[in-house]
N, C-alpha and C positions, 0 to 999 in steps of 0.2 A: 469264561474260559479257566481251566485249571492251570496250575503252574507249569505242568508239563506241556500243555498246549501253547502257553505263552512262549516257552523256551523253543518249541518247535517252530512257532511263527517267527521268532527272532532269528533263528538259524536260516530259515528260508529267505527272509527279507535281506539278511546280510549277504547271502550267496548271490541273490539277484543284484544287489547293489554293487558288489565286487565285480561281477561280470560286466555290468554297465561301465564301471570305471576302467576296467581292462580294455573294453572296446574303445572307449574315449581316448585312452592312453595310446593305443595303436594308431588311431587317427592322428593324434597330436605328434606322435613320433615321426610321421611322414612330413609334418610341417614344423618340426622342432626348431630349425634355423630361423624361421620367421617369428616364432614365439620368443626366442632369445632376443632378437632385435626389438621386439615389442616391449619386453621387460626392460631392455636397456634404454628406452626412450628418455626417462627422467635423467639418467646419467649423461646421455649424449647431449641433451639440451643444455647441460651445464659445462660441457667440456671446453667450449670456446671461451667462456667467461673466466674460468679458473685454470685454463691451460692444462687440462687433464689429458692423459694418454688413454688409448683404448684399453679396456679391461684385459688383464692377462691371466694365464694359468701358470701355476708353479710346479705342479706334479704331472707326470705322464697321463694319469687317468682322470685328471680334473675335468677336462673338456667333455669326456664321455659321461662322467657323473652328473655334470650340469645338464647335459642333453637329456639324460634319463629323468632327472628331477623335473625339468620343464615339461617333459612328456607326461609324467604322472600327474603333476599339478594341473596342467592343461586338460588332461583327461577327466580329472575330478570336476573341474569347472564345466567342461563340455557336457558331462553326463549328469550334472547337478539336478536337472528336472527329474530324471529317473531315480536318482539317489534319494531326493527329498520325497518323491512319491512313495518309495519303499519305507522310508522312515515314518512318514505320517500314516501310512496304512498299518504299520505295526502298532502305532499309538491308537488308531481307530479300532483295532481288533479288541481292545479292552474297554471300549466305551459303549454306551447305549445308542440305539439307532438315531434318536433325535440329537445326540451330541456329535455324531459322525459327520454331519453336514459342515460343521465348523472346521473339522480337520481337512475335509476335501477342499474347502475354500482356501486353506492355508498353503496348499502345494504351489500354485502359481506365484503367490506372493513370496513364499520362501525362496524360490528360484530368483525372482527379481531382486530381492534384498541381498541374497548371497552374491550374485554377480555384481550388483550395485555397490556392495561393500568392498569387494575386491578392486573394482575400478576406482572407487572413491579414494582408496589408499594410493593406488598407482598414479593417478593424475592430480590428486589434491594434496594428500598428506605427504607422500614420498618426496616431491620437490622441496617442500619446506624442511623435511628431515635431512635430506642430502645437503641442502644449502647450509643448514645449521652445522652439520658435521664438518663441511668444508671450511666454513668461516672459523669454526673453533680450531681446526687444524692449523689454519694460517695464524690465528691468534697466539697459539703456543709454539709457532714456528716449526712445524713438522711437515714433511713432504707426504702428500697423499698418493698412495699406491695401492688402490683397492684391487682385489683379484676377482675374476669372474665368478668363481665358486662362492666366495663369501658374499658378494653382492647379490647373486641370484638367490642364495639361501635366505638372506635378510629380506629381500623383496617378496619372495613367494610365501615365506612364513607369515609375514604380516598381511599379505593379501588374503590368505586363508583365515587368519585371525579376524580381520575386519569383516570378511564375508560371513563368518559364523556369528560375530558380534551383532551384525545387522539382523539376525534372526530374533533378537530380544523382543521387539514389539509383538511379533506373531506369537511367540511362546507365551508371553504375558496374557495376550488376548485369549488364546485357547484355554489357558489355565483358569482364567476368569469365567469364560463362557461355560465350561464344563463343571464349574462350581468348586474347583480345588482351592481357589484363593479369592477372597473378596476384594472389592475396590478399597474398602476401608483399611484392610490389612496391608495392601500395597502402599497406600499413602503413609501409613504408620512406619513402614519399613525403610523410608527414604534415607535416614541417617545411617542405617546399616548397609544400604546399597552403596552409598558413597565410599565407605570403607571397603566394601566387597569388590567394587570395580577397580579400585586402586591395587588391591591385592592380586586380583586376576590379571590386570595389565602387567604388573611386575613379574608375575609368574610366566607369562607367555612371551614377553618382549625379549628378543635376543640381546643379551648384555644388560638389559634393564636400565638403559640410559633414561634420564629424567625427561628429555624432550619427547622421545617416542612413547614413554609411559603415559604422559598426559595427553599425547596425540590420540591414544586409544581410550584412556579412561574418560575423557570428556565426552566424546561421541557415544561411548557406551552408556554413560549416565543419561544423556539426552534421549537415547533410544529407549531406555527404561521409562522415562517420562512420556515418550510418545506412546508406549504401550498402555500406560495409565490413561492417557487422553483417549485412546481408541476405546478402552473399556467404558470410560465416562460417557462418551458420545453415544455409544451403543445402548447403554442403560437409559439415557435420557430419551432416546428415540422409542424405546420399548414402553416407557412410562407416559410419553406424550399421547394425548387423545388423537384419534384419527380425524 
């Protein structure tokens, strides 16, 4: 494909993806209240232990802004199968026919890993993060008064970050299968990846607190190793005699 054809393909795929997210956001707008309660679960589970009050809003438009943010993020997660299909089909357009089968295989795994990463943060990482922040607040003797807007912003941002971070094994596997990067090169790059994941985590974590930074950096590096393992296992299977 020419550069012009690639740009036209990108434009079309982006339009289709945005339409899918818009439809998902409309659906989630209807159930926005339930989604807010869902996001609040880690906080509400700690309220009794730490004597916390219900999350509050400080400005007239905050509740509406939170509702719209929840609807948009929920719509992105709901439409993620369609969005990832558009993304991988754009990638496939620039590949040879024998390489496209790996991209088609990536779509369902991308969805599973994206939703899994978001839920992993919400139910596994978030409780540890919130507990750490609450205990640190008590240690320095300050009263905790989190707002709904800041809480939802923190939670949804990191849910998206973890969902995208969980794409690492699939991305590495595809790059290796289509011949863009070798297994040997991936293994040699480990020391640079360690530095890279810390920099990436620091760039995307709201406030860049140390606890949340390493809560993302460590799984991100482990996902990189999982990608290498997938490449290694696949190559061994291809080399082994029938």
